[in-house]
DSSP file (Angstrom, degrees, kcal/mol; ACC not computed):
  #  RESIDUE AA STRUCTURE BP1 BP2  ACC     N-H-->O    O-->H-N    N-H-->O    O-->H-N    TCO  KAPPA ALPHA  PHI   PSI    X-CA   Y-CA   Z-CA
    1    1 A X     >        0   0    0      0, 0.0     4,-2.3     0, 0.0     5,-0.2   0.000 360.0 360.0 360.0 -47.5    0.0    0.0    0.0
    2    2 A X  H  >  +     0   0    0      1,-0.2     4,-2.4     2,-0.2     5,-0.2   0.876 360.0  50.4 -61.1 -41.6    2.8    2.4    0.9
    3    3 A X  H  > S+     0   0    0      2,-0.2     4,-2.3     1,-0.2    -1,-0.2   0.901 110.1  51.1 -64.2 -40.4    4.6    1.8   -2.4
    4    4 A X  H  > S+     0   0    0      2,-0.2     4,-2.1     1,-0.2    -2,-0.2   0.932 111.3  46.9 -64.2 -46.4    1.4    2.4   -4.3
    5    5 A X  H  X S+     0   0    0     -4,-2.3     4,-2.1     1,-0.2    -2,-0.2   0.912 113.5  47.5 -62.0 -44.8    0.7    5.7   -2.6
    6    6 A X  H  X S+     0   0    0     -4,-2.4     4,-2.4     1,-0.2    -1,-0.2   0.860 110.3  53.4 -65.8 -36.2    4.3    6.9   -3.0
    7    7 A X  H  X S+     0   0    0     -4,-2.3     4,-1.8     2,-0.2    -1,-0.2   0.904 110.3  46.3 -63.4 -41.3    4.1    6.0   -6.7
    8    8 A X  H  X S+     0   0    0     -4,-2.1     4,-2.6     2,-0.2    -2,-0.2   0.857 111.4  51.8 -66.8 -36.6    1.0    8.0   -7.2
    9    9 A X  H  X S+     0   0    0     -4,-2.1     4,-3.1     2,-0.2    -2,-0.2   0.892 107.1  54.9 -70.0 -35.6    2.5   10.9   -5.3
   10   10 A X  H  X S+     0   0    0     -4,-2.4     4,-2.4     2,-0.2    -2,-0.2   0.934 110.2  45.1 -59.5 -45.5    5.5   10.7   -7.6
   11   11 A X  H  X S+     0   0    0     -4,-1.8     4,-3.0     2,-0.2    -2,-0.2   0.927 114.6  48.0 -63.0 -44.4    3.3   11.0  -10.6
   12   12 A X  H  X S+     0   0    0     -4,-2.6     4,-3.0     2,-0.2     5,-0.2   0.906 110.1  53.7 -61.7 -41.7    1.3   13.8   -9.0
   13   13 A X  H  X S+     0   0    0     -4,-3.1     4,-2.4     2,-0.2    -2,-0.2   0.944 111.0  45.1 -59.6 -49.8    4.6   15.6   -8.1
   14   14 A X  H  X S+     0   0    0     -4,-2.4     4,-2.5     2,-0.2    -2,-0.2   0.928 114.8  47.4 -61.7 -45.1    5.9   15.4  -11.7
   15   15 A X  H  X S+     0   0    0     -4,-3.0     4,-2.7     1,-0.2     5,-0.2   0.932 113.5  48.5 -61.4 -42.6    2.5   16.6  -13.1
   16   16 A X  H  X S+     0   0    0     -4,-3.0     4,-2.5     1,-0.2    -1,-0.2   0.869 111.0  51.1 -63.1 -37.6    2.4   19.4  -10.6
   17   17 A X  H  X S+     0   0    0     -4,-2.4     4,-2.5    -5,-0.2    -1,-0.2   0.925 111.1  48.2 -67.2 -42.6    6.0   20.4  -11.4
   18   18 A X  H  X S+     0   0    0     -4,-2.5     4,-2.9     2,-0.2     5,-0.2   0.946 113.3  46.6 -62.2 -49.2    5.1   20.4  -15.2
   19   19 A X  H  X S+     0   0    0     -4,-2.7     4,-2.4     1,-0.2    -2,-0.2   0.926 114.4  47.2 -64.4 -43.8    2.0   22.6  -14.7
   20   20 A X  H  X S+     0   0    0     -4,-2.5     4,-2.0    -5,-0.2    -1,-0.2   0.917 114.2  47.7 -64.1 -40.3    3.9   25.0  -12.4
   21   21 A X  H  X S+     0   0    0     -4,-2.5     4,-2.1    -5,-0.2    -2,-0.2   0.883 111.6  49.8 -68.1 -39.6    6.8   25.3  -14.8
   22   22 A X  H  X S+     0   0    0     -4,-2.9     4,-3.1     2,-0.2     5,-0.3   0.899 108.3  53.3 -66.6 -37.1    4.5   25.8  -17.7
   23   23 A X  H  X S+     0   0    0     -4,-2.4     4,-2.3    -5,-0.2    -2,-0.2   0.919 111.2  46.6 -60.0 -43.5    2.6   28.5  -15.8
   24   24 A X  H  X S+     0   0    0     -4,-2.0     4,-2.2     2,-0.2    -1,-0.2   0.895 113.7  49.5 -67.4 -39.3    6.0   30.3  -15.1
   25   25 A X  H  X S+     0   0    0     -4,-2.1     4,-1.3     2,-0.2    -2,-0.2   0.950 112.2  45.5 -57.8 -54.3    6.9   29.9  -18.7
   26   26 A X  H >X S+     0   0    0     -4,-3.1     4,-3.1     1,-0.2     3,-0.6   0.923 111.8  54.1 -59.4 -45.2    3.7   31.2  -20.1
   27   27 A X  H 3X S+     0   0    0     -4,-2.3     4,-2.0    -5,-0.3    -1,-0.2   0.917 107.2  50.4 -56.2 -47.8    3.9   34.2  -17.5
   28   28 A X  H 3X S+     0   0    0     -4,-2.2     4,-0.5     1,-0.2    -1,-0.3   0.719 116.0  42.3 -70.1 -18.5    7.4   35.2  -18.8
   29   29 A X  H <X S+     0   0    0     -4,-1.3     4,-1.4    -3,-0.6    -2,-0.2   0.855 112.5  51.6 -89.5 -41.0    6.3   35.2  -22.4
   30   30 A X  H  X S+     0   0    0     -4,-3.1     4,-2.2     1,-0.2     5,-0.2   0.872 103.6  56.6 -68.5 -38.9    2.9   36.9  -21.9
   31   31 A X  H  X S+     0   0    0     -4,-2.0     4,-2.3    -5,-0.2    -1,-0.2   0.950 108.6  45.4 -65.3 -49.9    4.2   39.9  -19.9
   32   32 A X  H  X S+     0   0    0     -4,-0.5     4,-2.7     1,-0.2    -1,-0.2   0.848 109.0  56.9 -62.0 -30.4    6.7   41.1  -22.5
   33   33 A X  H  X S+     0   0    0     -4,-1.4     4,-2.3     2,-0.2    -1,-0.2   0.930 109.0  46.8 -64.8 -43.5    4.1   40.6  -25.3
   34   34 A X  H  X S+     0   0    0     -4,-2.2     4,-2.3     2,-0.2    -2,-0.2   0.918 113.4  48.3 -62.0 -42.9    1.8   43.0  -23.4
   35   35 A X  H  X>S+     0   0    0     -4,-2.3     4,-2.7     2,-0.2     5,-0.5   0.922 111.1  50.7 -62.6 -44.1    4.6   45.5  -22.9
   36   36 A X  I  X>S+     0   0    0     -4,-2.7     4,-2.0     1,-0.2     5,-1.9   0.932 112.9  45.1 -62.2 -48.2    5.5   45.3  -26.6
   37   37 A X  I  <5S+     0   0    0     -4,-2.3     6,-2.9     3,-0.2    -1,-0.2   0.898 118.1  43.9 -64.8 -39.3    2.0   45.9  -27.8
   38   38 A X  I  <5S+     0   0    0     -4,-2.3    -2,-0.2     4,-0.2     6,-0.2   0.933 127.8  23.2 -72.2 -44.8    1.4   48.8  -25.3
   39   39 A X  I  <5S+     0   0    0     -4,-2.7    -3,-0.2    -5,-0.2    -2,-0.2   0.742 131.4  33.0-101.4 -27.5    4.7   50.6  -25.7
   40   40 A X  I  <<S+     0   0    0     -4,-2.0    -3,-0.2    -5,-0.5    -4,-0.1   0.878 131.7  29.6 -94.6 -52.1    6.1   49.7  -29.2
   41   41 A X  S   <S-     0   0    0     -5,-1.9    -3,-0.2     2,-0.1    -4,-0.2   0.607  96.3-136.1 -84.5  -9.9    2.8   49.3  -31.2
   42   42 A X  S    S+     0   0    0     -6,-0.4     2,-0.3     1,-0.1    -4,-0.2   0.886  71.6 112.3  53.9  41.6    1.0   51.9  -29.0
   43   43 A X        -     0   0    0     -6,-2.9     2,-0.2    -7,-0.1    -1,-0.1  -0.843  58.9-149.2-144.2 100.6   -2.0   49.4  -28.9
   44   44 A X        -     0   0    0     -2,-0.3     2,-0.4    -6,-0.2    -9,-0.1  -0.512   6.7-152.7 -73.7 137.6   -2.8   47.9  -25.6
   45   45 A X        -     0   0    0     -2,-0.2     3,-0.3   -11,-0.2    -7,-0.1  -0.878   9.1-141.9-107.5 143.9   -4.3   44.4  -25.6
   46   46 A X  S  > S+     0   0    0     -2,-0.4     4,-0.6     1,-0.2     3,-0.2   0.704  83.8  65.0 -78.9 -21.4   -6.6   43.3  -22.7
   47   47 A X  H  > S+     0   0    0      1,-0.2     4,-1.9     2,-0.1     5,-0.2   0.738  78.6  74.1 -87.0 -22.6   -5.6   39.7  -22.2
   48   48 A X  H  > S+     0   0    0     -3,-0.3     4,-3.1     1,-0.2     5,-0.2   0.919  96.2  50.6 -61.7 -43.0   -1.9   39.6  -21.0
   49   49 A X  H  > S+     0   0    0      1,-0.2     4,-2.2     2,-0.2    -1,-0.2   0.942 112.5  43.6 -66.2 -45.5   -2.5   40.8  -17.5
   50   50 A X  H  X S+     0   0    0     -4,-0.6     4,-1.9     2,-0.2    -1,-0.2   0.822 116.1  49.9 -65.0 -28.8   -5.3   38.4  -16.6
   51   51 A X  H  X S+     0   0    0     -4,-1.9     4,-2.6     2,-0.2    -2,-0.2   0.930 111.4  48.1 -70.1 -45.9   -3.3   35.5  -18.2
   52   52 A X  H  X S+     0   0    0     -4,-3.1     4,-2.6    -5,-0.2    -2,-0.2   0.877 111.9  49.4 -61.9 -38.7   -0.2   36.5  -16.2
   53   53 A X  H  X S+     0   0    0     -4,-2.2     4,-2.9     2,-0.2     5,-0.2   0.924 111.3  49.7 -65.8 -45.6   -2.2   36.7  -12.9
   54   54 A X  H  X S+     0   0    0     -4,-1.9     4,-2.5     1,-0.2    -2,-0.2   0.920 112.0  47.4 -61.2 -44.0   -3.7   33.3  -13.6
   55   55 A X  H  X S+     0   0    0     -4,-2.6     4,-3.2     2,-0.2    -2,-0.2   0.905 111.7  51.6 -65.2 -40.5   -0.2   31.9  -14.3
   56   56 A X  H  X S+     0   0    0     -4,-2.6     4,-2.6     2,-0.2    -2,-0.2   0.915 110.2  47.5 -64.8 -41.8    1.1   33.5  -11.1
   57   57 A X  H  X S+     0   0    0     -4,-2.9     4,-2.7     2,-0.2     5,-0.4   0.956 115.4  47.1 -64.1 -44.8   -1.7   32.0   -9.0
   58   58 A X  H  X>S+     0   0    0     -4,-2.5     4,-2.1    -5,-0.2     5,-0.8   0.937 113.6  46.4 -59.2 -48.0   -1.0   28.6  -10.6
   59   59 A X  H  X5S+     0   0    0     -4,-3.2     4,-0.9     3,-0.2    -1,-0.2   0.893 115.3  48.1 -59.0 -40.1    2.7   28.8  -10.2
   60   60 A X  H  X5S+     0   0    0     -4,-2.6     4,-1.6    -5,-0.2    -2,-0.2   0.960 119.0  33.6 -70.6 -52.3    2.4   29.9   -6.6
   61   61 A X  H  X5S+     0   0    0     -4,-2.7     4,-1.0     2,-0.2    -3,-0.2   0.896 126.1  38.0 -76.9 -41.3   -0.2   27.3   -5.3
   62   62 A X  H  X5S+     0   0    0     -4,-2.1     4,-1.9    -5,-0.4    -3,-0.2   0.854 117.9  52.3 -76.4 -35.9    0.8   24.3   -7.3
   63   63 A X  H  X<S+     0   0    0     -4,-0.9     4,-2.8    -5,-0.8    -2,-0.2   0.845 103.4  58.4 -67.2 -30.2    4.5   25.2   -7.0
   64   64 A X  H  X S+     0   0    0     -4,-1.6     4,-2.0     2,-0.2    -1,-0.2   0.871 104.4  49.8 -65.0 -36.9    4.1   25.5   -3.3
   65   65 A X  H  X S+     0   0    0     -4,-1.0     4,-2.5     2,-0.2     5,-0.2   0.945 112.7  47.8 -61.3 -50.5    2.9   21.9   -3.1
   66   66 A X  H  X S+     0   0    0     -4,-1.9     4,-2.0     1,-0.2    -2,-0.2   0.915 111.4  50.6 -57.9 -45.2    6.0   20.7   -5.2
   67   67 A X  H  X>S+     0   0    0     -4,-2.8     5,-2.4     2,-0.2     6,-0.7   0.880 107.6  52.9 -65.4 -36.7    8.3   22.7   -3.1
   68   68 A X  H ><5S+     0   0    0     -4,-2.0     3,-1.4     1,-0.2    -2,-0.2   0.964 110.6  47.4 -61.6 -50.2    6.9   21.2    0.2
   69   69 A X  H 3<5S+     0   0    0     -4,-2.5    88,-0.4     1,-0.3    -1,-0.2   0.896 112.8  48.8 -59.0 -37.4    7.4   17.7   -1.1
   70   70 A X  H 3<5S-     0   0    0     -4,-2.0    -1,-0.3    -5,-0.2    -2,-0.2   0.504 112.4-118.9 -80.7  -4.1   10.9   18.5   -2.2
   71   71 A X  T <<5S+     0   0    0     -3,-1.4    -3,-0.2    -4,-0.5    -2,-0.1   0.720  80.7 121.4  76.0  16.9   11.8   20.1    1.1
   72   72 A X      < +     0   0    0     -5,-2.4    -4,-0.2    -6,-0.2    -5,-0.1   0.308  37.2 114.7 -96.1   8.7   12.4   23.5   -0.6
   73   73 A X  S    S-     0   0    0     -6,-0.7     2,-0.2    -5,-0.2    -9,-0.0  -0.313  80.2 -85.4 -77.3 163.2    9.8   25.5    1.3
   74   74 A X        +     0   0    0      2,-0.0     2,-0.4    -2,-0.0    -1,-0.1  -0.499  53.5 175.8 -69.4 130.5   10.8   28.4    3.7
   75   75 A X        -     0   0    0     -2,-0.2     2,-0.8    -3,-0.1     0, 0.0  -0.983  25.4-152.0-140.5 129.2   11.7   27.1    7.2
   76   76 A X        +     0   0    0     -2,-0.4     4,-0.3     1,-0.1     3,-0.3  -0.892  20.9 170.8-101.3 110.8   12.9   29.0   10.2
   77   77 A X     >  +     0   0    0     -2,-0.8     4,-1.8     1,-0.2     5,-0.1   0.015  38.0 115.4-114.0  27.6   14.8   26.5   12.2
   78   78 A X  T  4 S+     0   0    0      2,-0.2     4,-0.2     1,-0.2    -1,-0.2   0.900  89.2  32.6 -60.7 -42.1   16.5   28.8   14.8
   79   79 A X  T >> S+     0   0    0     -3,-0.3     3,-1.5     2,-0.1     4,-0.5   0.908 117.4  52.5 -83.7 -47.1   14.5   27.2   17.6
   80   80 A X  G >4 S+     0   0    0     -4,-0.3     3,-0.7     1,-0.3    -2,-0.2   0.809 103.0  58.2 -67.8 -27.4   14.3   23.6   16.4
   81   81 A X  G 3< S+     0   0    0     -4,-1.8    -1,-0.3     1,-0.2    -2,-0.1   0.669 105.3  53.3 -73.7 -13.6   18.0   23.3   15.7
   82   82 A X  G <4 S+     0   0    0     -3,-1.5    -1,-0.2    -4,-0.2     2,-0.2   0.504  93.6  80.5 -99.8  -4.2   18.7   24.0   19.4
   83   83 A X  S << S-     0   0    0     -3,-0.7     5,-0.1    -4,-0.5     0, 0.0  -0.631  93.8 -80.9 -98.3 161.9   16.5   21.5   21.1
   84   84 A X     >  -     0   0    0     -2,-0.2     4,-2.2     1,-0.1     3,-0.3  -0.115  45.2-105.8 -57.2 157.2   17.3   17.8   21.6
   85   85 A X  H  > S+     0   0    0      1,-0.2     4,-1.9     2,-0.2     5,-0.1   0.814 119.0  54.6 -59.9 -33.3   16.8   15.4   18.7
   86   86 A X  H  > S+     0   0    0      1,-0.2     4,-1.8     2,-0.2    -1,-0.2   0.888 109.7  48.0 -65.0 -39.7   13.7   13.8   20.1
   87   87 A X  H  > S+     0   0    0     -3,-0.3     4,-3.3     2,-0.2     5,-0.2   0.854 107.2  57.0 -67.2 -33.6   12.1   17.2   20.5
   88   88 A X  H  X S+     0   0    0     -4,-2.2     4,-2.2     2,-0.2    -2,-0.2   0.927 107.8  46.7 -63.0 -42.5   13.2   18.0   16.9
   89   89 A X  H  X S+     0   0    0     -4,-1.9     4,-2.5     2,-0.2    -1,-0.2   0.923 113.4  49.9 -62.1 -44.2   11.2   15.0   15.6
   90   90 A X  H  X S+     0   0    0     -4,-1.8     4,-2.3     1,-0.2    -2,-0.2   0.930 112.6  45.8 -60.6 -47.1    8.2   16.0   17.8
   91   91 A X  H  X S+     0   0    0     -4,-3.3     4,-2.5     2,-0.2    -1,-0.2   0.861 109.9  55.3 -70.1 -31.9    8.3   19.7   16.5
   92   92 A X  H  X S+     0   0    0     -4,-2.2     4,-2.2    -5,-0.2    -1,-0.2   0.947 110.2  46.4 -60.2 -48.2    8.7   18.3   12.8
   93   93 A X  H  X S+     0   0    0     -4,-2.5     4,-2.3     1,-0.2    -2,-0.2   0.899 111.3  51.4 -59.5 -40.6    5.5   16.3   13.3
   94   94 A X  H  X S+     0   0    0     -4,-2.3     4,-2.5     2,-0.2    -1,-0.2   0.895 108.4  51.0 -64.4 -40.4    3.8   19.2   14.8
   95   95 A X  H  X S+     0   0    0     -4,-2.5     4,-2.1     1,-0.2    -1,-0.2   0.892 110.2  50.4 -60.3 -41.6    4.7   21.4   11.9
   96   96 A X  H  X S+     0   0    0     -4,-2.2     4,-1.7     2,-0.2    -2,-0.2   0.884 109.7  49.8 -66.5 -39.8    3.4   18.7    9.5
   97   97 A X  H  X S+     0   0    0     -4,-2.3     4,-2.1     2,-0.2    -2,-0.2   0.886 111.2  49.6 -71.0 -38.6    0.1   18.5   11.4
   98   98 A X  H  X S+     0   0    0     -4,-2.5     4,-2.9     2,-0.2    -2,-0.2   0.866 108.1  53.4 -64.9 -35.0   -0.3   22.3   11.3
   99   99 A X  H  X S+     0   0    0     -4,-2.1     4,-2.7     2,-0.2    -2,-0.2   0.875 107.7  51.8 -65.3 -36.0    0.4   22.3    7.6
  100  100 A X  H  X S+     0   0    0     -4,-1.7     4,-2.2     2,-0.2    -2,-0.2   0.925 111.6  46.2 -65.0 -44.4   -2.4   19.8    7.3
  101  101 A X  H  X S+     0   0    0     -4,-2.1     4,-2.3     2,-0.2    -2,-0.2   0.935 114.2  46.7 -62.7 -48.7   -4.7   22.0    9.1
  102  102 A X  H  X S+     0   0    0     -4,-2.9     4,-2.5     2,-0.2    -2,-0.2   0.933 113.4  50.1 -60.0 -46.1   -3.7   25.1    7.2
  103  103 A X  H  X S+     0   0    0     -4,-2.7     4,-2.5     1,-0.2    -1,-0.2   0.900 109.3  50.6 -59.7 -42.1   -4.0   23.2    3.9
  104  104 A X  H  X S+     0   0    0     -4,-2.2     4,-2.5     2,-0.2    -1,-0.2   0.921 111.5  48.0 -63.6 -43.0   -7.4   21.9    4.8
  105  105 A X  H  X S+     0   0    0     -4,-2.3     4,-2.5     1,-0.2     5,-0.3   0.885 111.0  51.0 -67.6 -36.0   -8.6   25.4    5.7
  106  106 A X  H  X S+     0   0    0     -4,-2.5     4,-2.3     2,-0.2     5,-0.2   0.890 111.6  48.2 -64.0 -39.8   -7.2   26.7    2.4
  107  107 A X  H  X S+     0   0    0     -4,-2.5     4,-1.9     2,-0.2    -2,-0.2   0.921 113.3  47.2 -64.6 -44.5   -9.0   24.0    0.5
  108  108 A X  H  X S+     0   0    0     -4,-2.5     4,-1.6     2,-0.2    -2,-0.2   0.950 117.2  40.4 -62.3 -52.9  -12.3   24.7    2.3
  109  109 A X  H  X S+     0   0    0     -4,-2.5     4,-1.7     1,-0.2    -1,-0.2   0.870 116.0  49.9 -69.9 -37.6  -12.3   28.5    1.9
  110  110 A X  H  X S+     0   0    0     -4,-2.3     4,-2.6    -5,-0.3    28,-0.2   0.830 106.4  57.2 -71.6 -30.1  -10.9   28.4   -1.7
  111  111 A X  H  X S+     0   0    0     -4,-1.9     4,-2.3    -5,-0.2    -1,-0.2   0.951 110.6  42.9 -60.7 -48.8  -13.5   25.9   -2.7
  112  112 A X  H  X S+     0   0    0     -4,-1.6     4,-2.3     2,-0.2    -2,-0.2   0.777 110.8  55.4 -70.8 -28.9  -16.2   28.2   -1.6
  113  113 A X  H  X S+     0   0    0     -4,-1.7     4,-1.6     2,-0.2    -1,-0.2   0.927 110.8  45.6 -66.6 -44.8  -14.5   31.2   -3.2
  114  114 A X  H  < S+     0   0    0     -4,-2.6     4,-0.4     1,-0.2    -2,-0.2   0.897 113.2  50.8 -59.3 -42.7  -14.5   29.3   -6.5
  115  115 A X  H >< S+     0   0    0     -4,-2.3     3,-0.8     1,-0.2     4,-0.3   0.910 110.3  48.7 -65.7 -41.6  -18.1   28.3   -6.1
  116  116 A X  H 3< S+     0   0    0     -4,-2.3     3,-0.2     1,-0.2    -1,-0.2   0.787 119.9  36.7 -70.8 -27.2  -19.2   31.9   -5.3
  117  117 A X  T >< S+     0   0    0     -4,-1.6    14,-2.5     1,-0.2     3,-1.3   0.285  83.3 111.1-107.0  12.0  -17.4   33.4   -8.3
  118  118 A X  T <  S+     0   0    0     -3,-0.8    14,-0.3    -4,-0.4    -1,-0.2   0.826  85.9  34.7 -60.7 -34.4  -18.0   30.5  -10.8
  119  119 A X  T 3  S+     0   0    0     -4,-0.3     2,-0.6    -3,-0.2    -1,-0.3   0.348  90.0 111.1-105.5   4.7  -20.4   32.5  -13.0
  120  120 A X    <   -     0   0    0     -3,-1.3    10,-3.2     1,-0.0    11,-0.3  -0.721  64.6-135.9 -82.4 120.7  -18.8   35.9  -12.7
  121  121 A X  B     -A  129   0A   0     -2,-0.6     2,-0.7     8,-0.2     8,-0.2  -0.319   3.3-132.3 -74.9 157.7  -17.2   36.8  -16.0
  122  122 A X    >   -     0   0    0      6,-0.9     3,-1.0     3,-0.3     6,-0.2  -0.945  15.2-151.2-107.4 113.2  -13.7   38.3  -16.3
  123  123 A X  T 3  S+     0   0    0     -2,-0.7     3,-0.4     1,-0.3    -1,-0.1   0.862  92.3  45.0 -55.4 -43.1  -14.1   41.3  -18.7
  124  124 A X  T 3  S+     0   0    0      1,-0.3    -1,-0.3    -3,-0.1     2,-0.2   0.679 124.2  33.4 -77.0 -18.8  -10.6   41.2  -20.0
  125  125 A X    X   +     0   0    0     -3,-1.0     3,-1.7     3,-0.2    -3,-0.3  -0.628  65.3 177.0-142.7  76.9  -10.6   37.5  -20.6
  126  126 A X  T 3   +     0   0    0     -3,-0.4    -1,-0.1     1,-0.3    -3,-0.1   0.559  69.2  77.7 -67.0  -7.4  -14.1   36.3  -21.5
  127  127 A X  T 3  S+     0   0    0     -5,-0.1     2,-0.3    -6,-0.1    -1,-0.3   0.784 100.0  39.4 -72.8 -24.2  -13.0   32.6  -22.0
  128  128 A X  S <  S-     0   0    0     -3,-1.7    -6,-0.9    -6,-0.2     2,-0.2  -0.911  75.1-131.2-127.6 154.0  -12.9   32.0  -18.2
  129  129 A X  B  >  -A  121   0A   0     -2,-0.3     4,-1.7    -8,-0.2     3,-0.4  -0.575  34.0-107.4 -91.7 162.4  -15.0   33.0  -15.2
  130  130 A X  H  > S+     0   0    0    -10,-3.2     4,-1.0   -13,-0.3   -12,-0.2   0.871 120.5  54.8 -57.5 -41.0  -13.5   34.4  -12.0
  131  131 A X  H  4 S+     0   0    0    -14,-2.5     3,-0.3   -11,-0.3    -1,-0.2   0.865 105.5  51.5 -62.1 -35.9  -14.2   31.2  -10.3
  132  132 A X  H >4 S+     0   0    0     -3,-0.4     3,-1.6   -15,-0.3     4,-0.2   0.867 104.0  57.8 -67.2 -35.2  -12.3   29.2  -12.8
  133  133 A X  H 3< S+     0   0    0     -4,-1.7     3,-0.4     1,-0.3    -1,-0.2   0.759 105.1  51.7 -69.7 -20.7   -9.3   31.5  -12.5
  134  134 A X  T >X S+     0   0    0     -4,-1.0     3,-1.5    -3,-0.3     4,-0.7   0.348  77.8 103.3 -96.0   9.0   -9.1   30.7   -8.8
  135  135 A X  H <>  +     0   0    0     -3,-1.6     4,-2.0     1,-0.3     5,-0.2   0.774  67.2  68.3 -60.3 -27.8   -9.2   26.9   -9.3
  136  136 A X  H 3> S+     0   0    0     -3,-0.4     4,-2.0    -4,-0.2    -1,-0.3   0.737  91.9  64.8 -67.0 -13.2   -5.4   26.6   -8.7
  137  137 A X  H <> S+     0   0    0     -3,-1.5     4,-2.3     2,-0.2    -1,-0.2   0.986 109.5  33.3 -69.8 -56.9   -6.1   27.5   -5.0
  138  138 A X  H  X S+     0   0    0     -4,-0.7     4,-2.1   -28,-0.2    -2,-0.2   0.841 120.8  51.0 -67.0 -31.0   -8.2   24.4   -4.1
  139  139 A X  H  X S+     0   0    0     -4,-2.0     4,-2.1     2,-0.2    -1,-0.2   0.932 112.3  45.7 -68.5 -47.6   -6.2   22.2   -6.5
  140  140 A X  H  X S+     0   0    0     -4,-2.0     4,-2.5    -5,-0.2    -2,-0.2   0.881 112.4  52.1 -60.1 -43.6   -2.9   23.3   -5.0
  141  141 A X  H  X S+     0   0    0     -4,-2.3     4,-2.5     2,-0.2    -2,-0.2   0.913 108.8  49.9 -59.9 -44.2   -4.4   22.9   -1.5
  142  142 A X  H  X S+     0   0    0     -4,-2.1     4,-2.1     2,-0.2    -2,-0.2   0.900 112.0  48.1 -62.9 -41.9   -5.5   19.3   -2.2
  143  143 A X  H  X S+     0   0    0     -4,-2.1     4,-2.1     2,-0.2    -1,-0.2   0.917 110.4  51.6 -63.4 -42.3   -2.1   18.4   -3.6
  144  144 A X  H  X S+     0   0    0     -4,-2.5     4,-2.8     1,-0.2    -2,-0.2   0.907 107.7  52.0 -60.7 -45.0   -0.5   19.9   -0.6
  145  145 A X  H  X S+     0   0    0     -4,-2.5     4,-2.8     1,-0.2     5,-0.2   0.930 109.0  50.8 -57.6 -46.7   -2.8   17.8    1.7
  146  146 A X  H  X S+     0   0    0     -4,-2.1     4,-2.0     1,-0.2    -1,-0.2   0.899 111.9  47.5 -61.7 -40.2   -1.8   14.6   -0.2
  147  147 A X  H  X S+     0   0    0     -4,-2.1     4,-2.1     2,-0.2    -1,-0.2   0.883 110.8  51.1 -71.4 -36.6    1.9   15.4    0.2
  148  148 A X  H  X S+     0   0    0     -4,-2.8     4,-2.9     2,-0.2     5,-0.2   0.950 110.3  49.7 -61.1 -45.8    1.5   16.2    3.9
  149  149 A X  H  X S+     0   0    0     -4,-2.8     4,-2.5     1,-0.2     5,-0.3   0.900 109.3  51.6 -61.4 -39.1   -0.2   12.9    4.4
  150  150 A X  H  X S+     0   0    0     -4,-2.0     4,-2.7    -5,-0.2     5,-0.3   0.897 111.3  48.1 -62.1 -40.0    2.6   11.2    2.6
  151  151 A X  H  X S+     0   0    0     -4,-2.1     4,-1.7     3,-0.2    -2,-0.2   0.904 112.0  48.8 -66.6 -43.1    5.1   12.9    4.9
  152  152 A X  H  < S+     0   0    0     -4,-2.9    -2,-0.2     1,-0.2    -1,-0.2   0.884 120.9  35.0 -66.9 -37.5    3.2   12.0    8.0
  153  153 A X  H  < S+     0   0    0     -4,-2.5    -2,-0.2    -5,-0.2    -1,-0.2   0.849 135.9  16.6 -85.8 -34.7    2.8    8.3    7.0
  154  154 A X  H  < S-     0   0    0     -4,-2.7    -3,-0.2     1,-0.3    -2,-0.2   0.407 102.4-115.5-125.6   3.5    6.1    7.6    5.2
  155  155 A X     <  -     0   0    0     -4,-1.7    -1,-0.3    -5,-0.3    -2,-0.1  -0.175  57.6 -27.5  87.8 178.7    8.5   10.4    6.1
  156  156 A X        -     0   0    0      1,-0.1     3,-0.2    -4,-0.1   -86,-0.1  -0.385  42.1-166.8 -67.3 139.6   10.2   13.0    4.0
  157  157 A X    >   +     0   0    0    -88,-0.4     3,-1.5     1,-0.1     6,-0.3   0.234  59.0 109.2-103.0   6.6   10.7   12.1    0.3
  158  158 A X  T 3  S+     0   0    0      1,-0.3    -1,-0.1   -90,-0.1   -88,-0.0   0.745  76.1  50.3 -65.1 -26.3   13.0   15.1   -0.3
  159  159 A X  T 3  S+     0   0    0     -3,-0.2    -1,-0.3     4,-0.1     2,-0.1   0.486  82.6 109.9 -93.1   0.3   16.2   12.9   -0.6
  160  160 A X  S <> S-     0   0    0     -3,-1.5     4,-2.3     1,-0.1     3,-0.3  -0.483  77.9-120.6 -71.9 143.8   14.7   10.5   -3.2
  161  161 A X  T  4 S+     0   0    0      1,-0.2    -1,-0.1     2,-0.2    -3,-0.0   0.844 111.1  53.0 -53.4 -39.4   16.3   10.8   -6.8
  162  162 A X  T >4 S+     0   0    0      1,-0.2     3,-1.1     2,-0.2    -1,-0.2   0.908 112.5  43.6 -63.6 -43.1   12.9   11.6   -8.4
  163  163 A X  T 34 S+     0   0    0     -6,-0.3    -1,-0.2    -3,-0.3    -2,-0.2   0.820 109.7  55.8 -74.7 -29.6   12.2   14.4   -5.9
  164  164 A X  T >< S+     0   0    0     -4,-2.3     3,-3.2    -7,-0.1    -1,-0.3   0.349  78.0 148.7 -84.5  10.5   15.8   15.8   -6.1
  165  165 A X  T <  S+     0   0    0     -3,-1.1     3,-0.1     1,-0.3    -3,-0.1  -0.198  73.2   9.5 -46.1 114.9   15.3   16.1   -9.9
  166  166 A X  T 3  S+     0   0    0      1,-0.3     2,-0.4     2,-0.0    -1,-0.3   0.296  97.2 123.0  97.8 -13.3   17.4   19.0  -11.0
  167  167 A X    <   -     0   0    0     -3,-3.2    -1,-0.3     1,-0.1    -3,-0.0  -0.724  56.7-144.9 -88.1 132.6   19.2   19.5   -7.7
  168  168 A X              0   0    0     -2,-0.4    -1,-0.1     1,-0.2    -3,-0.0   0.623 360.0 360.0 -68.8 -14.4   23.0   19.4   -8.0
  169  169 A X              0   0    0     -5,-0.1    -1,-0.2     0, 0.0    -2,-0.0   0.537 360.0 360.0 -69.7 360.0   23.5   17.7   -4.6
């Protein structure tokens, strides 16, 4: 069972990494396009800003889950590095449980945010509604919950070759 869960989390991790990377790539292409049209061609186009915001939200929330699994998230260890090893493990477990609670709250509230804005149009980008543009919040929160559960049940996956993909260490 553990092997199956970790295998599915590996697949989810890679998919989330690709989605997050593509969002970053699209964002870095779309912003200069908007600048070029506005300042060189003197003709502003309405879609680059909402697309860039959607990509930023996607990169932030999906990328945060990827970063958490890889152990690349921000951590202040000033206190935990100074306590005995047994307390360090206890505090690490507490941090993971708090991450689970925070992720569940993010999932809960972002779900209702998307639901409430589902039919509200976005004037500059009529292909999507406002609720659809916020979908990366509950999706990223759900992925983060799955990664936290994995860490709680099976320990950190940060040192595995698949998770260290691209790290020179």
